[in-house]
N, C-alpha and C positions, 0 to 999 in steps of 0.2 A: 503494499501499499505508499502510495506516494503522497505528497504535501498536499497536492489538487486533490483527492479521495478523501484525503481526513476536512479538509478548508469545509466539504460538497456534505461529509455527515455531518460536523459544527453548524454548519449554516438549516439543513432538515432541524437537527434536536434543538434548535434554537431558536427555529419557526412553530415549532412541536409544542417548547417549550411557552411561547408567548412572550419571547422575550426582543428587545430592541437588542440592535449595535451595540448603543450604550450601554444598556443593561450589564449587558455577556461582559464586553470589555471594563467596565466595572468591575466587575466580581470576581473577572479574571485577571486582573491588576495587569491589563496590556489596553496598549492604544486603540481606539476603536477605529483608524485609518487600517493598521496593521491588521485587529479582525474584519474588515471588508475584505480587504485584499487576501488574507487567508481565504476565506468563504468566494471567495472570486475565482482563489488558482493563480493567482498570476503573482503571489509570493514568493521568492525564489528559497529563500531559507526563510528559520524560526527555527531557535532554540529551544530542544525538547523537556527543560524546565517550563517555556510560556505555552508549548503546543499539549503540559498536561495541564495545566493552569487551567485549559482553556477546557480539554475534554471533560476534568474534574465537572466546572461549572454548569457539563451539561449533561454529566451521569454518563458521562463513555468510559474508556480503560484502555489504555497503553497498553499493548501486549507485546515482548520479544520472544520470539520463539524460531527455531533451526527453518529456513526455507525449504528444503526438504526432507522430508519423515519418512526410517525407517521401521516404522512402528507407529502405531498410534501414542499419544501423549501419555492418555489416559485408557486401562481398560476398559474395555465397552461392555461391562457386564451388565447393560441396557440392553445387550443385545441376545438374551438368554429365550430359554424356552416358550417363559413367562411374561416376555414383554412389552404387552399392551400396555397396561395401568404407566408402568415405569417410564417409560419412553416415553420422555416432557417433551417439548421445545426446544429445552437446554442441553437434553442429551443426545438431539434430532443433530444441535447445530454443531454442538462438539464429533460426533461421527462425520457427518460430512464436510466439515472443515481441519479437520485433525485426527481422521479416519484412515484408512490406506483403502485396498478394492477389496479385501476381505470385512472388514469392519461396512462398505460400502453394497456390498453381497446381502450381507448379515442383515442388512437396511430394509432391503428391499422383500429378503424373504419373511419379515417380519410383516411390511407393511401387505406383502398375497394372504399370511396367514390369519390377520386379525377379517374379522366377517364384519365388522363395521364400518370400516374404514375409515376409522379414527386415525389412525396415525400416519393414513393416505394423505390424510385433510392435513397432517400437522408438516408432514415431510415435504407438501408440494406449499404450504405459506413461509417454512422457517426458508427453502431453495428461495423462492420468490426472493425474500428480503436480503437474504445473502448475495443472493447472485447480483447487484445491482454493483457490490464492492469485493466481493472474493473472486480471485481467478477459479480456484477450488470450487469451491460453490456452481461457478457457473458451466465447468464441466458436467459437475454431477446433475445441474437441471439440463443440462444439451440432455444426456443418454439416461434421463430417471423416463421418460416416455417409453425410450424404445423396451428397458428394463422392466417394468412393468407389464408392458404388454407380453413379450416373451414368455418361455415354459419356465418352470421353476430352474433360476437360481441353482449349480449344481456347489454342495461343501467343499 
């Protein structure tokens, strides 16, 4: 994720919280023009501390993790035979953004096994939101319709 994408996220969150540029700038202790440039995507550089304060003011979290994962950061215990109610939107987000292809396959299996369609709805909702800003989520979103239509995924 680059500074332009972070600026877009901040702008979305600021508007959702009904804050003006001046209000958010004051809360984050940055200049209004700096914040405006960040949101517009025209700011070439901004210190991590300032970005962190702005993000915190709109309830966003900065996260550092390896670009390439050799395995999921968290064990996807949500993808057991009893996934149903335990498969929250947060768990789905984790699986899509941090999981490997095995985790994605297990998520598709859970979607197919859920007769109510609740998991599939959650997966579509989370994927739609994540795909706006996350490359892995865009990749998952692109293949999801094909995966769901196909016959059961091999284990």
